[in-house]
N, C-alpha and C positions, 0 to 999 in steps of 0.2 A: 878447809871446809870439807866435811865428809859427805853431806847431802843437803838438799834444799827442797822446800815445798812452798808453794804460793797458793793462797785462796784469794780469788779476785771477786769483786762486786758483792761482798758480804753485806747484807742489808742491816747494818748496824753502824752507829757513829764510831769514828776512830777513837774518840775519847773514852767511850764505854769499853771498847776492846782494850785500850791502853791500861785501864784499871786492872784487868785480868792479866795482861801480858807482863807488866812491870815486875811483879815478884817472881816470875818464872825464869828470868835471865840468869845465866851461869849456874843453873841447876841441872841435875841429871834428868834424863827422860823419865825414869821411874818416879823420881820425886815430883816432877811437874805433873805427870798424869794422876798421881795420888792426890796432889793438891787441887787439881781441877775437878776431880770427882767429888770433892767435898765443898767446892765453891758454889755458892747459890747466886750465880749471875748468868744471864742468858748468853753472854759472850763466851762462857767457859766451854760450851759444847763445840762451836766451830774451831776454837783454839786447840782443844784436846784432839779433835779429829785431824787437824793439820799437823800437830806434833807426831801423832801416830803415823801419819802418812810420810812425813820426813824420815822417821825411823825405819819404816818399811822400805823406803828408797835406799837407805844406807844398808839395810840387810840384803838387798838385791846384789850389791857389789861385794859386801863382806858378810857372809852368812854366819860367821862365828860371833858376831857382835851381840852384846847383851845390853839391856836398857840402863844398867848401872854404870856402863863404861862410856856412855855417850852424853855429852853436855850440850845444852842449848847455847850456842855462841851468839846468835842474833835472833831477836824476835821483835818485829816492827809492825805497827799498824798504821799504814799510810792512808791518806784520804783518796777515795776513788771518785768516780763521777757522781754528781748529785742529780737526783730525779726532781724535776721542777713540776709542781702541781699548784692548782689554784683552788681556793675555798671562797665561797660567797661571804661577803662582808657587809657591813651596814651601808645604807644609802646607795645600794646597787653597785658597790665597788667589789673588787676581787683582792683577796689577800694571798700572797705567795707562800707556798709551803715548800721547804727544801727537804727532801728525803735523802739523807746522806748514805753513802756506801763506803766500804773499807777494803783495802788490799792488805792482807796479812801475809808476812813473809817469815819463814822459820829456817834457820841454818843450824846444822849440827856439826860438832867436831868431837874427836876423841878426848877423853879426860887428860 
């Protein structure tokens, strides 16, 4: 593993982030960022930001690295804590609403 970055408590469901994350595995950082810039999903923005952060972490240790030389070895969207809220329902009852959060992890390695 060359470098790692973690975004915690992202206000999005892990399933929605997973749709964006799945095609990015085993791609170079340059390919992944190009793909994400053309992706029309809300989850693309935090994932792109996280990949850029992981690459910046790698450049801190190895300044000679280029985006074409680094591959995304691991990209995982795990479930974070859920925010529990209540909404008024019929007959004076309350309906529970679960607002899900996600922990996204990116690990990079050399090609």
